[in-house]
C-alpha positions in Angstrom: 0.0 0.0 0.0 1.5 3.3 -1.1 0.4 6.6 0.5 0.8 9.5 -1.9 0.3 13.1 -0.7 -0.5 15.6 -3.4 0.5 19.0 -2.2 1.3 22.6 -3.3 0.6 25.6 -1.2 -0.1 27.7 -4.3 -3.7 27.7 -5.5 -4.6 27.1 -9.1 -1.9 24.5 -9.7 -4.3 21.6 -10.6 -3.8 19.8 -7.3 -7.4 18.5 -7.0 -7.5 17.8 -10.7 -4.4 15.7 -10.3 -5.7 13.9 -7.2 -9.0 12.9 -8.8 -7.6 11.9 -12.2 -4.6 10.1 -10.8 -6.9 8.1 -8.5 -9.1 7.3 -11.5 -6.1 6.4 -13.7 -4.7 4.1 -11.0 -8.1 2.5 -10.6 -8.4 1.9 -14.4 -5.0 0.2 -14.2 -6.6 -2.3 -11.7 -5.5 -0.7 -8.5 -7.7 -0.4 -5.4 -7.6 3.3 -4.5 -8.7 5.3 -1.5 -8.8 9.1 -1.8 -8.9 11.1 1.4 -10.0 14.7 0.9 -8.2 16.8 3.5 -9.1 20.1 1.9 -11.9 22.1 3.6 -13.1 23.2 0.1 -13.9 19.5 -0.5 -13.7 19.9 -4.3 -12.3 16.4 -4.9 -15.2 15.0 -2.9 -17.8 17.0 -4.9 -16.1 16.0 -8.1 -16.3 12.3 -7.3 -19.9 12.5 -6.0 -19.1 11.8 -2.4 -20.8 13.6 0.4 -19.6 14.4 3.9 -23.1 15.2 5.2 -22.9 12.6 7.9 -19.3 11.5 8.1 -16.0 12.6 6.5 -12.4 13.2 6.9 -12.8 15.4 10.0 -13.9 12.2 11.8 -10.5 10.7 11.2 -9.3 13.1 13.8 -12.3 13.3 16.1 -14.1 9.9 16.1 -13.1 6.5 17.3 -14.9 4.6 14.6 -13.0 2.6 12.0 -11.8 4.3 8.8 -14.0 1.9 6.8 -17.1 3.5 8.4 -16.0 6.9 7.0 -15.7 5.8 3.4 -18.1 6.5 0.6 -18.4 5.1 -2.9 -17.4 7.4 -5.7 -18.4 7.9 -9.3 -15.3 6.0 -10.4 -15.2 2.2 -10.0 -12.3 1.2 -7.9 -12.1 4.5 -6.0 -13.5 5.0 -2.5 -13.5 8.4 -0.8 -13.3 9.8 2.7 -14.9 13.1 1.9 -13.8 16.5 3.0 -15.9 19.3 4.4 -15.6 22.9 5.6 -15.5 21.6 9.2 -11.9 20.6 8.5 -11.0 24.3 9.0 -11.5 23.7 12.8 -8.9 21.0 13.0 -6.1 23.1 14.6 -8.4 24.0 17.5 -9.6 20.4 17.9 -6.0 18.9 18.0 -4.7 21.6 20.3 -4.4 19.2 23.3 -2.8 16.3 21.3 0.9 16.0 22.2 1.8 15.1 18.6 -0.9 16.7 16.4 1.1 16.3 13.2 1.2 12.5 13.5 -2.5 11.9 14.1 -3.3 10.9 10.5 -0.3 8.6 10.3 -1.5 6.8 13.4 -5.0 6.4 12.0 -3.8 5.2 8.6 -1.7 2.5 10.3 -5.1 0.8 11.1 -5.9 0.4 7.4 -5.8 -3.1 5.9 -2.8 -3.1 3.5 -4.5 -6.1 1.8 -7.5 -4.0 1.0 -5.8 -1.0 -0.7 -3.1 -0.5 -3.2 -2.9 3.3 -3.1 -4.1 6.0 -0.7 -4.2 9.5 -2.3 -4.2 12.4 0.1 -5.6 15.6 -1.4 -4.3 18.6 0.7 -5.4 22.2 1.1 -3.4 25.0 -0.6 -1.6 25.9 2.7 1.2 24.5 4.8 -0.9 24.2 8.0 -1.7 21.3 10.2 -3.7 19.3 7.6 -0.8 19.4 5.1 1.7 18.5 7.9 -0.4 15.5 8.8 -0.4 14.4 5.1 3.3 14.8 4.8 3.9 12.9 8.0 1.7 10.0 6.9 2.8 9.8 3.3 5.4 7.5 1.7 5.5 9.8 -1.4 4.9 13.4 -2.3 3.6 14.5 -5.7 3.8 18.2 -6.4 1.7 19.6 -9.3 3.2 22.9 -10.5 2.0 25.3 -13.2 4.6 26.8 -15.5 4.8 30.3 -14.0 7.8 31.9 -12.4 5.8 32.6 -9.2 5.2 28.8 -8.9 8.9 28.3 -8.4 9.0 30.2 -5.1 6.1 28.2 -3.8 7.8 24.9 -4.6 11.0 26.1 -2.9 9.0 26.8 0.3 7.3 23.4 0.2 10.7 21.7 -0.2 11.9 23.5 2.9 8.9 22.2 4.8 9.6 18.7 3.4 13.1 18.8 4.7 11.8 19.8 8.2 9.3 16.9 8.1 12.0 14.5 7.2 14.2 15.7 10.0 11.5 15.5 12.8 8.4 13.6 11.7 8.8 11.3 8.7 12.4 10.4 7.6 11.0 8.0 5.0 9.1 10.7 3.0 10.3 10.6 -0.7 9.7 13.2 -3.4 7.9 11.2 -6.1 8.2 14.1 -8.4 7.0 17.4 -9.7 4.2 17.3 -12.2 4.1 20.1 -14.8 0.4 21.0 -15.2 -1.7 23.2 -17.4 1.2 23.1 -19.9 1.3 25.2 -23.1 4.8 24.8 -24.5 4.0 27.1 -27.3 5.0 30.0 -25.0 8.6 30.8 -24.3 7.8 31.5 -20.6 6.5 27.9 -20.1 9.7 26.6 -21.7 11.8 28.8 -19.5 10.0 27.5 -16.3 10.4 23.9 -17.5 14.2 24.5 -17.9 14.3 26.1 -14.4 12.6 23.1 -12.9 15.0 20.7 -14.6 18.0 22.7 -13.4 16.6 22.6 -9.8 15.1 19.1 -9.6 16.6 17.1 -12.4 14.9 13.8 -12.9 12.4 14.6 -10.1 10.5 16.5 -12.8 8.2 13.8 -14.1 8.3 13.0 -17.8 4.5 13.3 -18.0 3.2 16.8 -18.9 -0.5 17.6 -18.3 -1.4 19.9 -21.2 -3.9 22.7 -20.9 -7.3 21.3 -21.8 -10.8 22.7 -21.4 -12.2 19.1 -20.9 -10.5 19.0 -17.5 -12.4 22.1 -16.4 -15.7 20.7 -17.7 -15.5 17.2 -16.1 -16.3 18.2 -12.5 -19.7 19.5 -13.5 -20.6 16.0 -14.6 -18.9 14.4 -11.5 -16.8 12.3 -13.8 -13.1 11.7 -14.1 -11.5 12.7 -17.4 -11.5 9.0 -18.4 -15.3 8.9 -18.1 -16.0 12.3 -19.5 -13.8 12.4 -22.5 -11.8 9.1 -22.6 -10.3 9.9 -26.0 -9.1 13.4 -25.2 -5.6 14.5 -24.8 -6.2 15.1 -21.1 -7.2 11.4 -20.6 -4.0 10.5 -22.5 -1.9 12.6 -20.2 -3.4 11.3 -17.0 -3.1 7.7 -18.2 0.6 8.5 -18.8 0.8 9.9 -15.3 -0.7 6.8 -13.7 1.7 4.6 -15.6 4.7 6.7 -14.6 3.6 6.7 -10.9 3.3 3.0 -11.0 6.7 2.6 -12.5 8.3 4.8 -9.8 6.5 3.2 -6.8 6.8 -0.5 -7.7 
């Protein structure tokens, strides 16, 4: 069972789009996938047709019931969801008395049956607060979607500093799975320059897969379908299929 955190503190970097469609791509490859939505905006949950009306990811931290009881079916066969909700914004206050609040999710995920799941995807909020720290502490791998803008590079640098601190104090086994170039339009010189800067800074940690700019990715959430259901023959579906295959090749 691989636990993959998808994180970037900068908004608009296709983090949730990556979480949903990577989960779907892995499921279509025959993997059993659990997506845990840790973002108070709960966009991944809405996209996958999962509701936190009764239970959701906040209960991971507040309830004693098993994680199985918190799971919902999704619109994608092979993908289950522990849904997010706006109540997650209260987490820091709730965990104030816990002696190790950053490790709470890791302790809870240790109770999952490794025979039941192949991949656990953690969709995080666009901040470096307690929810993201919990995800980084619990994860085996970190995937960082990044848009091809110069301002994105400073956000990645700050995230990498946080990763270094997490490795030192909370999770020495956390590995950088890679940086994923998203919303790519290589017809622009600016995008090519940012790709070159990422290669110079991260080398082969910049994934080979590129997620091209595609209007179909913006349309799919309205239909509560992954890109593989909504437009299976689109360039976007091709890109996310390539991402799922690259992730599998790097984690096996």
